[in-house]
N, C-alpha and C positions, 0 to 999 in steps of 0.2 A: 503494501500501499505504500509505506514510505517512499519506494522507488517510483512510484509511479507519478506521487505528487512531484517529485525533483523533476521528471520528465517533462510535467506540463509547465512547470515555472521555469525551465531551462527553454521549452519552446516559445513559451509568452516572451520573454528577454531576448529571444533572438528577431522574435518579431515585432518588436518595440524598436531594437536596432536597425533593422531594415526599414522599418515606418521613418523613424528620427533621420536615416541615411538619405531616404528620399526626398523628404521635406527639407537636410540642409542641402542637398547638390540643389533643388528647386530654388532656395533663398539664394544659394551662392550666383544662379544663371540672373537671378533677377537685382542681385547688389551690384555685379560685375561691370556693368554697363553705368550703373549711377559711378561707382569708385574710377572707371576712365574716364569720366567727364571731369571728378573732383581732381583728379590729378594731372588731367590735361590744362585744367585751367591754372593751373598752381607752376606749369613747368614751361618750359622753353619748347621742347620736342614733346607731341602728345606719346602718352603710353601710359601701362598700369603704374608705371613707378615714376616716383616724383624725382626729376632730375633737374638741377638746374632752375630751384625753386626762384619764382619770379610773380610780383603782383600786377605785371604790367596790363595783362588784360582787364581785372577789376578797375586798376586806375582810369585804363581809357575809357570805359562804359561808364563810371561815375563821376567822369572830367565833363561830361557834356547834361545839357539839363532834360535831355530828351527821355533818357530813363526812367530818371524821379518823375516826369510828368505821367509816362505810361503805366509805372507802377501805381501811381495817385489815381488814375483812371481805372484799372484792375481792380483794386480793392475798393474803389466807390463802386463799382458796378457790381462786385463779388458780394460786399457787404448788403448793400442797398436793394439790389434785387433779389438775394436771399430771403433778406425779409418781406420785401413784398410777393414773392412768389408763394412762400410759405403761409402768407396771410391770407390771400385768395382762394391758396389749396384747400387751407383748412375751412375754409368759409364755405365752397362748394362740397368738400366731402362731408360737413356735417349736415349742409343740409339734402343732400342725397342719401345719407343714410337714416332719416326718418322716413320712415313709410307713410304717413299722411302726407308729403308733401305732394301736391297735384304735379301729373307728370314725368315724375320719378322715375319712370321705366324708359321714358323716351328720352329724356335727359341722357339717361345714362348709357341707353344704345347710342345717340350721336357721339358720345366722349370714347366709346370702343370703336365707332366707325372711324374717326380721327385716327387710332393706333395703326389702323389699316391702310388708310388711305390719307395724302395728303397733298395740297396744293401744289407743290413744287417752288421749283427758287425763281420762276420769274413770276408767277401769280403772287406771291409773299413779296417780292420785291416792288412790285406795282402797289402792293397793299400799304408796305411799310412807305411808300414815296406817296401815296394819295393821302394818308394820315398825318402829312407831316413832321413824319418821325427820322428822315433822312438829316444825316451828320449828327445824332446826337446819341448819347451812351443811351436812352432809353429804347434806342433801335434794338437793344441788345437784351432786353429785358422782356420788352411788353409782347411783340411777337409768340413766344413760348411763355407765356406767362404761368400757365398752369401745363403740368405733365399730366399725359391720361393716366401712366401707369401708375405715377405716384398718388395721383389722386383716386383711383379706386382700391389703392392700399391703404390708403389713409382712411376710405369711407368703409372700409371692412373693420377696420378698428375700431373706429368708433360705433359701428355697430356691434360688436363684442364688449364694450362698455354696460354694464348691466342697468336695465331700463327702471329699476327701482329709482337710483340714483336721480336721473334726469326727471322723473315723476313727481319723487320727493320736492326737489327746487321748484318744479313748475307749480305744484300746489302751495309752495311759500311765496307765491308771486313773482318768480326769477324770471325774467324778461330771458329771450331765447338768445341775444347777444351776450348777455352776462353769465348765463348757463354754458355758452361756448367757453368765454375766456377766464371764467374764474373757476369752473369746475372738468369742464371735457379736455381742454386743452392740458392744465398742468398734470391732469391723468397720461397724456400723449406726450409725454418729454421724450423717451427713446424713439418712439415714430418721428417727431417733430426733428429730433437731433440726425438721424439718419436721412432723412429726404431734405434737410437744410444742408447736410454733406453732400447729396447728390447733387443739388442745383448750384452749392458755391464751387465745386469742381468744374460744371458745367461750364459756369460764368467764367470762373478763372481761365479756362482755357478755349475760350470763344474766340477764334478764328475766321472762319469762312463770313460769319456774319458781318464782323467789324469791315473786314476786307470788302463789302459790298454795298453797306450802308455808311463809312465812314470815309469821306474822301480826304478830309482835314488830318495831317502827321499828327496835331496836337491834341488830337482825341482818341490817339490808336491805344488798344490796351497793349498789355506786356507780350501777348503773344505775335499780334501783328508787326512790334517793332522786332522781336526775335528773328522773324522771317526776314524782313529787310536787314538786317545786320548779318545774319547767316548767307542772306543771297551776296550782299556786297563785299564781306569776307571773301567770299568763294570765289568772286569775280576778280579781287584783288589778288588771290592765291594763283589762280590762272594767268593772270596778265604779267605778273610778278615771278614767274617760276623760276627764274634766272635768280633772283635775289632772293636766297632762301629766309633771311631774317625776317621780311615782309610775309612772306607764306607761313612761316609760324606764327608770327604775330595775330595773323588773321586767323589761325586754328584756335589760337590760345585765346581772343576773344570771342569767338562763337562759343567755347565751351564755359567762358565765365557768364556771359549771357544765360544760357540755357541753366546754367546752376541756379542763377539769380532768380529766374522764373518759375523755378522748379520748387526751391525751400520752401515760400511761403504756404504753398498748399500742402504739402507734405507736413509739414509743421501742426498741421490742423488734426490730423488722423488721428494721433495718440488720445487729444481730448474727448473725441466721438467715438473710439473704437469699442468702448464697454457698452457702448446703445447699438453700434449697427448691427448684429446679427439677431438683436433681439427686436428691434424695432422692424426688421423685414419679417419675422416669422410671426409676430403677432399680427400684422396686418394681413398674414397669407393664409389664415385658417379658414375663417368664414366668407364665404361668395353672395 
């Protein structure tokens, strides 16, 4: 009996080693590209090892006002846009979670329809232009104000909240908006944190919409500026291939900008990680 126990324990330990080994290799595969960017931004010559330490790339990008302005634009879009998106998504999800709301099924079917079919790039462009949002930071927020996927998951979570809590509040004369903001939303911290992260990542990484709707460079978010710097740096490196130092500096600048554009949103994950899995699962139980 004791021999069998030791065999099972040994098998379990070997299985753990295999699982952790696979996870470790996968983590290493994810971290290596990031480390390559870090090392290349701090080295004269790109590579996985920091050789000839230099901060010339960071000095160059921070010596101009363009990077700071683009970072401010991105922070504004991300923070304000996330709050606005969460507000409207919560409002609509709460309305659709109540069965007594007239036309609830029809509206929900229309929401699902938008998940399968969309107007496309050109009709959306004309809508943005016709509503006067061109060359405005709000053109990156309003057209995708509510995500259908996030809306449905949040609606399902609101439906899972015990109806007794809502009914007791209504009996005490609590208005619906007060019920939403004082009772329902405080109970939805995990869900709000999760979808806030989704919205924040999407807004921080917005690229194509900014390229289409914002022609003025002083309103570009960081991702569009990153594209311009990478393009210009690559052109400099191609045209000045004979001058090795210029080409190396172009690569150094490119990696420095990529790192600066990545770090802010990466720093957001540790604060919301504990809510992430819970926020997805609690809203995916009930349809």
